[in-house]
C-alpha positions as CSV (number, residue, x, y, z in Angstrom):
1,X,14.1,0.2,-3.0
2,X,12.6,3.4,-1.7
3,X,13.5,6.1,0.8
4,X,10.7,8.2,2.4
5,X,10.8,11.3,4.6
6,X,7.6,12.3,6.2
7,X,5.4,12.2,9.3
8,X,3.6,9.6,11.2
9,X,-0.1,10.1,10.5
10,X,-1.3,9.7,14.1
11,X,1.4,11.5,16.1
12,X,2.8,13.9,13.4
13,X,6.3,13.0,14.5
14,X,8.9,13.2,11.7
15,X,10.2,9.9,10.3
16,X,12.7,8.7,7.7
17,X,12.4,5.1,6.4
18,X,14.0,3.0,3.8
19,X,12.9,-0.4,2.4
20,X,11.5,-2.3,-0.5
21,X,8.1,-1.6,-2.2
22,X,5.9,-4.6,-1.8
23,X,2.4,-3.5,-2.9
24,X,1.0,-0.5,-4.7
25,X,-2.7,0.4,-4.2
26,X,-4.4,2.6,-6.8
27,X,-8.1,3.0,-6.6
28,X,-10.6,5.9,-7.2
29,X,-9.8,7.7,-3.9
30,X,-6.7,5.9,-2.5
31,X,-3.2,5.8,-3.7
32,X,-0.5,4.4,-1.5
33,X,2.2,1.7,-1.2
34,X,3.5,-0.7,1.3
35,X,7.2,-0.5,2.2
36,X,8.9,-3.5,3.9
37,X,11.6,-2.2,6.3
38,X,14.9,-3.9,7.2
39,X,13.4,-5.0,10.5
40,X,10.8,-7.0,8.5
41,X,7.7,-5.0,9.3
42,X,5.6,-3.2,6.7
43,X,4.4,0.4,6.8
44,X,1.8,1.9,4.4
45,X,2.9,5.2,2.8
46,X,0.5,7.8,1.6
47,X,0.9,11.3,0.1
48,X,-0.1,14.8,1.4
49,X,-3.2,14.6,3.5
50,X,-2.8,10.9,4.2
51,X,-5.3,9.7,6.9
52,X,-5.5,5.9,6.7
53,X,-1.9,5.2,6.1
54,X,0.9,4.9,8.6
55,X,3.1,7.6,7.1
56,X,2.4,10.8,5.2
57,X,5.2,11.2,2.7
58,X,6.7,14.6,1.9
59,X,9.7,13.2,0.0
60,X,10.0,9.9,-1.9
61,X,13.1,8.6,-3.6
62,X,12.9,5.4,-5.7
63,X,15.9,3.4,-6.8
64,X,15.2,0.9,-9.6
65,X,17.4,-2.2,-9.4
């Protein structure tokens, strides 16, 4: 389970989401993960300077279960 505070990449609006990590993508230039929300939809979370993801994370909290 993960909790993320950040901004939508396109609109720069603040967002807080919580859900389950489904995929982690680590390649030479891209590092992000998919988060499945309670509503069932998935969003892609990136770090500072995110440009291809849905959300640019500023704070990530991960709960291991």
